[in-house]
C-alpha positions in Angstrom: 0.0 0.0 0.0 2.8 2.4 0.6 3.8 2.2 -3.0 0.4 3.4 -4.1 0.3 6.2 -1.7 3.7 7.6 -2.8 2.7 7.4 -6.5 -0.6 9.1 -5.7 1.1 11.8 -3.7 3.7 12.5 -6.5 0.8 12.6 -9.0 -1.1 15.1 -6.8 2.0 17.2 -6.3 2.5 17.2 -10.0 -1.0 18.3 -10.6 -0.7 21.0 -7.9 2.4 22.3 -9.5 0.7 22.4 -12.9 -2.3 24.2 -11.4 0.1 26.7 -9.7 2.0 27.2 -12.9 -1.3 27.8 -14.8 -2.5 30.2 -12.1 0.8 32.1 -12.3 0.4 32.3 -16.1 -3.2 33.5 -15.8 -2.2 36.2 -13.2 0.6 37.4 -15.6 -1.9 37.6 -18.5 -4.4 39.4 -16.2 -1.7 42.0 -15.3 -0.9 42.5 -19.0 -4.6 43.0 -19.7 -5.1 45.4 -16.9 -2.1 47.4 -18.1 -3.6 47.5 -21.6 -6.9 48.7 -20.2 -5.1 51.4 -18.1 -3.2 52.6 -21.2 -6.5 52.7 -23.2 -8.2 54.7 -20.4 -5.3 57.1 -20.3 -5.5 57.6 -24.1 -9.3 58.2 -23.9 -8.9 60.7 -21.1 -6.2 62.5 -23.0 -8.5 62.7 -26.1 -11.4 63.9 -23.9 -9.2 66.5 -22.3 -8.0 67.8 -25.7 -11.6 67.9 -27.0 -12.8 69.7 -23.9 -9.9 72.2 -24.1 -10.8 72.9 -27.8 -14.4 73.5 -27.0 -13.4 75.9 -24.1 -11.1 77.8 -26.4 -13.9 78.1 -29.0 -16.3 79.5 -26.4 -13.7 81.9 -25.1 -13.1 83.2 -28.7 -16.8 83.6 -29.2 -17.1 85.5 -25.9 -14.2 87.8 -26.8 -15.8 88.5 -30.2 -19.2 89.3 -28.6 -17.5 91.6 -26.0 -15.6 93.3 -28.8 -18.8 93.9 -30.7 -20.5 95.3 -27.5 -17.6 97.6 -26.8 -17.7 98.9 -30.3 -21.5 99.5 -30.0 -21.1 101.2 -26.7 -18.3 103.4 -28.0 -20.4 104.4 -31.0 -23.3 105.2 -28.8 -21.1 107.3 -26.5 -19.6 109.2 -29.4 -23.1 109.8 -30.8 -24.3 111.1 -27.4 -21.2 113.4 -27.0 -21.8 114.7 -30.6 -25.5 115.4 -29.8 -24.6 117.1 -26.6 -22.0 119.2 -28.4 -24.7 120.3 -30.9 -27.2 121.2 -28.2 -24.6 123.2 -26.3 -23.6 125.1 -29.5 -27.3 125.8 -30.3 -28.0 127.1 -26.8 -24.8 128.0 -25.1 -26.3 130.2 -22.3 -29.0 127.7 -21.4 -26.3 125.0 -21.2 -24.1 127.1 -19.0 -27.0 127.8 -16.6 -27.9 124.1 -16.5 -24.3 123.1 -15.8 -23.9 125.7 -13.1 -27.2 124.6 -11.4 -26.2 121.0 -11.5 -22.8 121.8 -10.1 -24.3 123.9 -7.3 -26.7 121.1 -6.3 -23.9 118.5 -6.3 -21.7 120.8 -4.2 -24.4 121.3 -1.6 -25.2 117.6 -1.5 -21.5 116.7 -1.0 -21.1 119.5 1.6 -24.1 118.2 3.6 -22.6 114.7 3.6 -19.3 116.0 5.0 -20.9 117.9 7.9 -22.6 114.9 9.5 
């Protein structure tokens, strides 16, 4: 009986070593696969970041363009208002002078009252 037990044990040990070897091989393959997945995710994240950065840059450029247009419109409106005011002053210089003096006097009084408190 001892002969059978030794043969059986060596056979079991051989199978166990084969199983361990197969398991090690599977773990090594799994590591390679996980590394490949990590690399793929890194590439996808890089592409997404580049795409998002491009979209942000487009929106910034659009916003700058809109702001530039609004500044031009405001500047044109301001120039038109100054031109119109200049015309009114030249048409009625005395009335303009009296109005400016009155506004200045009222502002001076308001500022003076605030300082006394």
